[in-house]
N, C-alpha and C positions, 0 to 999 in steps of 0.2 A: 735747583730746589738743596736747601742745606739739610740732611739728615742728621738734627743735632745727638751724640752719644752723650752717656749719664757719664757724669765727672763729679765722683763721690765727693762732697764737701760741706764741714758742718756747719749750715746758715746759723744755728743755734750757739754754735760757736762764737760766733760773729758779735754778739752781744757781751762776749769774754774779753775777746782780743782787744779792744780798747785801751781797756785800763790797764791791759797789761803788758799794755807793748809791742804785741806781735807783729811788728814792724822787718816789712822785706831791708834786707842790708840794698848797696851802693852794689853798683854794677860794679865792673871794672876801669869802663867807660864812659864812667857817668857824664848825659849831657849837662851846656855850665845851669845853673838853676834858675830864671827870671824871676822876674817880683811885679807889683802892683802899683801902680802907681794911680794916685783917684783924681777924678775928671768929673764930669759931671749929672747933675742926679734929675732921675724922675719927676720929674713935676708931676705931680698927684693932687686933683681938685680937694677940693674937701667935701664933695658929693661922696666923696668916695672913700675914704679910708683907710688905708690897707690894717691889715689885724693878720695875717697867714700871707704872705705870697708863697701861692702854690708853684706855679709855670711862666718863665720869661722866655716868651722865641724870638727870633731879631728874623729881616727878611733878608733878600743879597742884598735887596738898597737899601736895608739899614734900619727896615721900619721895626715896633715894639711891640711887641703884644703881651697883655701880664695879666695872671688869673691870679685873683683873690681866694680864702677861704674863704666869705662870705660875701662875696658879689656873684652870682649869677649870670656873668656873662665876664666879657672882656674887654680890657682894658686897654689900646692902644694909645700910642707914642709918635712921634716922627724922630728923626734922626738927629734931632738935639733937644731929646728927653720934655721934648715941649707934646700937652696934653692936644690928642686929635681929636676921637667920640671913644664912646661907650657901645658898645655892642651884646646885646641879646636881655635880658631879663630874665624874672624868673617862673616856673611858666611851662604848660601845653601846646602852645601857637606855636605860629610863621619863627622862628628868630631866637622863640623861649627855649632856655635851659630849665632841668628840674637838678640835673647837679654839672657845673664844666670837667670831663675828667682829663681833658687835654689840653693843650690849642699849641698852633702855630700858621705858616703858611703858606698859603697854593701862588706862586710872584707874588705879587707883594698883598695877595689879597690874606684877609688872617678868615683863619678858620678854630674853630673848636667843635668837639665831641661830647655831646650828653653818650654815657653809657646807658646809662636808662631808662631811655628811650634809641637806641641802637640807632643813634642819626647822628650827620654831625653840619653843621651848617657853616658858608664859607659864604661871605660878607663881601662880597665887591658890587659894580655896582649893580646890583638886585641881587636881591637872596637869592641862596641856590642852598636847598636841600639835601645833604646824602645820607640816605636809608641800605641797612645791609638789610638783603637778601635771598640771605643762606637761614634757613629750613632749622638751624642747628637750634637750637629755645638758648644756648649759654653763648652763643656767639656774639662777642665783644664789641663794636669798632673803638680804635686806641691810636688813630691818626691818618695823615691825608699824603699824599704823595702825587701830586702831580690833580691826571683827570682819576687815578689810585684809591681807593677807601681799605686801609688796611684794615684785617678784622683778625682775632684771635674767636676760634670754638677750639669744645673739650668731645672728644669723641670718647668711645668708650675703653679707649685701648691710647690715645695717640694726641698730645697735641696741638694746634696748625696751626698756621699763622699764613693768608689765603689773602690774595689784592683783588678787590673786585673790578672792573675795571667795567666801559659799556660794554663789551662783546663778553660779562662773565666772569668766572674769577678763577684765576689759577692760583696754587698751592708752593709757596716761600720757604718755611720751616715748618716741620712736622717730627715734633719727639716725642715717643714710647713713654708713654705711663698708663701702664695697666693696672694701676690705684688709684689713676685718679688724683695726681698730686696737684693739678694745677690750679692755681686760681690767679684769675686780675683782677690789678684791684686799681683803683684809681689819681694813677698818676701819671698814664704813660706808660705804661710797661709791663711785663707780665711777670711773675712771681713763683713760685712753691707754696704748696701748705707743709711740706712732709719734711720735718728736720734732719738736719742730715745727712740727705742727698741735695745736692746741685744740679741745675740745668741754669741754660741760656738768659742771660737779660737779655730783654727785645727793646727797640726802641727807634718808634717811627721818625724819620726827616725827609724833607722836600725831595733827596733821590729817592729813597728807598726806606731799606729797613737795613737797621743797625743791628748788630750779633752778638754780643760780649760775654767769652767762658772764661773759667778761669779752672787750674787747674797744668797737670801735665804737661806738656807739651806736642810736638815731634817733634823735636830735638833733644828730646829724652829731661828736659830740662824746667823748670814750675817757669808758670806766668799767665799771658795772659792772650786770648786769642781778639781779632778782633773783625769782625768781616762785615764788608760792606755789601747786601743784594738789592738791583733793583728792581725793577717790577715787571721786569723780561725774563729774569732770572742772571740776569749777570750776574758775575759774583767774582770779588779783591779781599786780599785774607790778607792783613798784616799778624805780626806774633811780637810780643813783648816781652824779653826773658825778666825776669827778676829772682834774685836769690832771695826763701824765706828764710827767717832765723826758727832752729828747731827751740820749743818751748824743754822747759826741763822740770825736775817734776814738781818741784814749789811751785812754777806758775800751772801745771795739770791740777792741784791737789786746790790751789786760787784760784779755778776756773771753775772747779767741779762745786767750793765753795758757797761762790757767788748761782750756782742754779739752782742748790738743793732748798738755799735758801732763796728760790724765788716760786711765783707761783706755776713754773712754767711744768715741772715734774708732773701738777695734780693735773693741768690741764689737760697733756698729751697724754695722761689714761683715762681722762674722763671723754678723750673722744678716741678712744682705742686705737692712738695710735702705740700703744707702748701696755704691756700686761698688770707694770708695777712700777710706783717713781723707781725704783733700784735696779731694774733694766735700763731704764731711761738713763740714769747715772753711767752703768754700764756702758751703753755705747756714747754718753759724749766722753769717754775715756777711751773707749779707744776712737773716736776722730781724731783726739788731743795729741796722742803721741807721736802721725801721720803728721812728718812735715811739711808733705804736699801737699796741707788742707792751706797751711798758709801763707803769704800775710793776707789779712782779710782788703778787699776790697776800701772795705769802709767799715763804721766800729757799729752800726745798723743788727738788727734781730730778724730782718727777711733779706738775707740775700743783699743780691746788689740792687741799694738802691736809685731813685730815680736819678737825687739827686748827686750820686754819686758815679753817674754818667751824661755825659753834658757832649750837643753832640754843634759843632755852629752848623751855621749856613752852609757851608761850601761844605758838610760833609768829617771836616775833623772834630776825633771824637777825643775827650779828654776826659782820662780815668782818672776818681780820686785815691790815691799811695799814702802811705805813709813813711815817714821814712825819720830814723834817729839820732841824721846831723840838721833837720832841723826846727827840733824836738818833738813828745811824744805826742804833746796836742796839738800842732800846727796843725796845713794838710800840703800834702806836693799833689801834684795834678801832673800824668805824664800825660802831653799830645799826641794820639798817633791819626795819621792819616792816609789815603790807600798808595802813597808814593814810600813808605816805611815811619820808622819813629821819630818823632819830633822831638821837640824841647822840653823842660821839667822845667812850670809856674810853683812858685811859694806862694803859699795863699793863712795869710794870720787867721787862728782859728773863731777870731770874733766874725766874721766875714762868710756868710755860707753863699756857695757860687748857686746861683739860681737862673744862669745862664751865660751862652757863650761867641762869643765874634770872634772875626780875621782876629784882630790882634787886643783882643781888650777880655774883660771877666761884668758880669752884672751880677753883684752880689747886692746882699742882703743886710744889713745890720739896724742892733737894737737898741733903742734908747732906754735913759733910767726907768721909763714906762712900759718897756718891750714895744714899744710901736714901734715899724719899721719902717725906715727908707736905705732907695733903692740906688745906689754909686753905680756909670759905669769905670770900673778901674783900669789903667791899660797898659798892656802888663810889656815889660822895660827889663832890657838883662840888665845888672848891676855896675857900677863901673868900676875896672879891676884899680886892687888896691896899688900905691905905689912900690916898687921894688926899692 
């Protein structure tokens, strides 16, 4: 069981880091950067037009399940991208959802989580519904791992992740949070409500739990720690070192201006986290001038987002990084497995990575009318230039 340690890191600062190009420098021996080559597209039936693709998961056998923001159910496709079936529907009856939290596979059977109803549906040869037996009112399921249901619960002094099996529940992760700072958000991960403090991102996959931390590593260098936790409690950990780029005084002033002009200071004062807007800015300045809080893993405002950490069916973890060498607005993804740090993959800014496989990426692109298309991009190494 992991007992997570607090690593102070500015969540609110991620809102300003992307515009400031707060990006990691290349490591001394950075691996070759692979690129994407477009392939097949998912053939979505007209009965289920896509509006906002939230989640794409892939089974070991290559089947695909897709969650769209306007569809209370799961769209399943085969390995060739052809539509197979729609599972679910809006409601509170058997196999129905009030809101699809996230989705994945148990073997080749797709599942979806309904956090509001505190249950998950597995669509196999017959419908299997798993409910959370925890007595905690705010216990929320966020994924399945084989016969186990993974759920998060907040107590008075800690945030816990447990695996519920046939013989009861076991604790996999505990984070001490005396100020009740955790909240569970509807994207299959967990996040903090308290800005300027950073805790791990938690992601479920078929093999158990993936925990991603950011901060100063045991080696003394800055980077990311990725830990795989099996439902039995067995753990594997890999560290990814990066070199953060320190911010200048001009960077700090520009970031504070962005915060000052936003609605965040008033919101933080309104909920009682700070006594005044001046305290908000003072706290932000304190965090900005500490280089160990950079680089962000993405440019959002709520910590490490689900879309910035992807897990392949094999358990490979993809981390979204920023790198000056590929352009401040492009994406650089670092692949990490339980055997160590692997390749890096360059992704154009126009592609939103919604899922990953062994040798490919499921990317979402928008047309002129903001209609999404899902394409399978094959990961390929660039051809070396002739000498």
